[in-house]
C-alpha positions in Angstrom: 98.2 96.4 84.9 96.3 96.2 88.2 92.6 95.5 87.5 91.6 96.7 91.0 90.1 100.2 91.1 89.9 102.5 94.1 86.6 103.7 95.2 86.6 107.4 96.2 84.1 108.7 98.7 82.9 112.3 99.1 80.1 113.8 101.0 78.4 117.0 100.1 76.8 119.0 102.9 74.4 121.8 102.1 73.5 124.0 105.0 69.8 124.7 105.5 67.9 127.0 107.8 67.8 124.3 110.4 71.3 122.9 109.8 72.5 120.8 112.7 75.7 122.7 113.5 76.0 121.0 116.9 75.6 117.5 115.5 78.1 117.7 112.5 81.8 118.5 112.8 84.2 118.6 109.9 87.8 117.6 110.2 90.5 120.3 109.7 91.8 118.4 106.7 88.3 118.4 105.0 88.6 114.6 104.7 86.6 113.6 107.8 83.2 114.1 109.3 82.0 113.4 112.8 78.3 113.1 113.7 77.0 113.2 117.2 73.4 112.7 118.2 72.5 113.6 121.8 70.9 110.9 123.9 67.2 111.2 124.3 66.5 111.9 128.0 63.0 110.5 127.6 64.4 107.1 127.0 66.0 106.9 130.4 69.6 106.9 131.8 70.5 103.5 130.2 70.2 104.0 126.5 72.5 101.8 124.4 71.8 103.4 121.1 74.8 104.5 119.0 75.2 108.3 119.2 78.6 108.9 117.5 79.8 108.1 114.0 83.1 109.1 112.3 83.9 108.8 108.6 87.2 109.2 106.7 86.6 110.3 103.1 88.4 111.6 100.1 86.8 114.9 100.6 84.0 116.9 102.3 82.3 119.4 100.1 80.6 121.8 102.6 78.6 124.6 101.2 80.1 124.4 97.8 78.7 125.1 94.4 77.4 122.5 92.0 80.2 123.4 89.6 82.9 122.7 92.3 81.2 119.4 93.1 81.3 118.4 89.5 84.9 119.4 89.0 86.0 117.6 92.1 84.0 114.4 91.8 82.9 113.7 88.3 84.7 115.8 85.7 87.6 113.3 85.1 85.2 110.3 85.1 82.8 111.9 82.6 85.7 113.0 80.3 87.1 109.5 80.2 83.7 107.9 79.5 83.1 110.3 76.6 86.5 109.3 75.0 85.5 105.7 75.2 87.5 104.7 78.3 86.1 103.1 81.4 85.8 105.8 84.1 88.6 105.6 86.6 
């Protein structure tokens, strides 16, 4: 039996009244997220700060219910822990 375990990553994004629609883009497969922050013009033309990030994940939960988040992320883990197994 392989002792290594996979780490699964998810991100939950909850839109708010001032949600940054122009800064956050979700991949069509719901497994990636791109973040872009516009350069601050006040800091001059040469601004070497990072403005773009891309993340590959096991899932993006955008505007989903708490129940769906639990079912997707934690239900199997909690069930295994309650039966005495290490969560996988």
